[in-house]
N, C-alpha and C positions, 0 to 999 in steps of 0.2 A: 200409807205404808209405814211400818214401824222400823226403825233403824238406830244403829249405833255406829256412828262415823269413826270413833276412835278405835273401836274393836273390829270394825269392817264386818259387821253382822246385820243381816235383815232378819226381822222376826215376822213369820206369817201367823196371823191369829184368826183362824176360821171359827165361826160362830159355834157356841154350845160345846166348847171344848176347854173348859177352865181358863179361858183368857183373862178374866178378871183378876184372878189370883196371880197368874203369870205377869200381867201388866204391873201389879202391885210390887212384884219382886224386881222385874226388869227396869222399872223406873229408878231404883236404887242404883243401877249401873249406867245411868244417864242415856237409856234409850229414849228416843224422840219419835213423833210422828212427823213424816215428811209429806207436806201437802204439795203434790206435784203441780197442780194447777196454779197455785200462788207462789210456788217455789220458795216455801218458808218451812221452818221447823217449829213444832209445837210440842209443849210437855206432855209426856205420856202419863196417864193416870189409870186408876181402877176402872172408872166409867168412861174414859176417854182414850181410846185406842183404835187403830185402823184395823178393819177386817178385810181389806183389800189384799188379794194375792197377786202381786205383780213385782217386777224389778226394772226400775227405770235404768236407761243406759249407764248412767254414772255409777251405778251399784252392781253392775253385772259380775264383777270379780269378788263380791262379797259372799261370805258363807251364809246359809240359811238355816235357821231354826224354826220349827213348826209345830204348833200344838195339834194333837190328834186325839181321837176318842174311839173306843170300840164302836164300829159302825152301827151295830144293832142298838146299842145304847144311844148313840148319837140320833138315830132316826126316831126313836121313841121320844127323845127329848124335843125334837122338832114337832112331833105329834101334840105333845103336852103344851108346847108353846104357842102353836098356832091354831088350836081348836079349843073351844070352850068345854067340849066334852072331855078333852084330854085334862084341861085345868081343873074341872069341878067334878069328875067322875068319882064317886065314893066306891072305893075298892072293897068289895066283900067277895068271899069265896064263891058265893052263888051268882055273882055277876061277872066272874072271870071270863067266862066264854063270851060274853057280850062285848068286852073290851078287846078280847082277841080278834073278833070278827071285825071290830071297827078299825084296828090297826092293820089288819089284812087288806082291807079296802083302801086305806090310806096309803099303804105301800105300792098297791097296784096303781092307783091314780098318780101318785107322786112320781115314780120312775117312768111312767108313760110321758108325763110331762117334762121330766128331766131330759129325755131324749128328743121330744118333738116340740116342746113349748117353753115359754119363759116364766109364766106366772100361773099358778094353780089358783083358781078363783072360786071353787065351789066350797069354801070353808069361810068360817067367821072372819078370818083375816086372810087377805090375799098372800099367797106364798111365792116369793120371787125365786123359783127353782133354779134358774141360771145362777143367781148369785149365792144362794145357800148350799145347793146340792152339787151342782155340776162344776163349779170352778176349781175345786181341789182335785184335779185329775193327775197332777205331777207329769203331765205330758212334756211340758217345756223344760223343767228342772226338778230333780229329786233333792229335797232338803238334805243338808249334811247331818243334822240331828233332829230327832223327833222328841217332843215332850208329851208323853202319853198321859192323859188325865188320870189314869188309874195307877200310874208309877211315877208321879212327879218328882218325888225326892230322889228316886234312883237315876232318873234322866237328867235332872238338874245336876247331879254329881258327876255326870259325864262331860260337863262344860268346864274347861280349865278356868275361865274367868270367874265362874261361880264358886268352884272348889277352892280357889286360892283367896277367896275374899273374906274380910272380917265377918261378913253377914252369915256366910255358911259356917266358918269356924266357930262362931259364937252360938250357933244353933237357931238363929232367928229365922232363917228361912225355912228350916225344917218345921219350926213351931208355927210359922205362918200357914204352911200347908196342912198340918195336922189340925189346926184350929180354923180351917177354911170356912167362912161363913156362907160362902156361895155354893157349897155342896147342897143339892137338893135331896133331902132324905124323903123317900117315898115309901108308902106301905107295900110296894112290890118292886120286883127287879125285872130288868128287860128279859132275862132268860125264863120268865114265867108267861110271857105274853106273845110270843111269836108262833105262829103256825109254820109248818114246813114250807108252805108256798111263800109267805111273807119274807122268811129268813132267806129263801132263794133269790128273791128279788134284790134284797140288800146286799147279799154277797156277790151276785152277778155284776152289780154296779160298782162295788168297792173292792174287787178282787185285789187290785194293786195295794190297797191299804192293808189288807190282811196278809199279804205276802211281805211287803217292805217292813211294816210295823210290828209283825210277829203276833197279830191277833189270831185267835183260834176260830176257824170257820164254823165250828160246831158249838160255839159258846152261846148260841141263841136258845139252847135248852138246857135244863138240868138233868134231862134223861140221859142215860148212858147209851149212846148209839152203838149198834152193832157195826161191824165192818161193812156189811151189806148195805146198811142205812147210810153210812158215810159216803160210800161209793155212789149210792143213788142220789145223795144231795149234790155232791160235786158234779156228776155227770149231768144233772138236771140243768146246771148253770152254764155248761160248755157250749 
């Protein structure tokens, strides 16, 4: 778990949500990793930070900040990370439908396993669904502040300890985000690749994220949906 004892803040860092650049920034403010098993504190770094979503008793009164990402984009990122097809697929316009179908199947299997199983095994790499997908439910506690991957500068500016710091006032943090080497530039966007059915599965599972974090339920497509289509989409997931 990531924590700053002086500021009394816990940082939740779920996978595939710009946690590397966030860790790079928060380590400047003396955030640490708390190893609950050994009861020790370790240095936070770009490549060494905890993805655990928990709050040990001694930190229950601490505020929580949490990285998030548009769920449609996040699930696409999981697909790209856990499948060789996702990693090596050469995107061309005439192959777009092929990729859409693969993502559709992936979403169907992924969320079935998220509800019923712990590990999705029929891919090149086993996917620990419980750890990657199901853990960020916010059922126990809703974070005080969110760091949206798509709006990091804006969301960092809402944190007093960031806004009042020399790193912010000098523009260093803003430059780090704008020059973020961890942004994966792909030849396609998530809103090009979702079928109505696949998007429904993502939205149904992550409704709380869309509502709490202000993500657009209809951002899965570049098409301008009619009111009827929007109603059909929402009702399909109820």
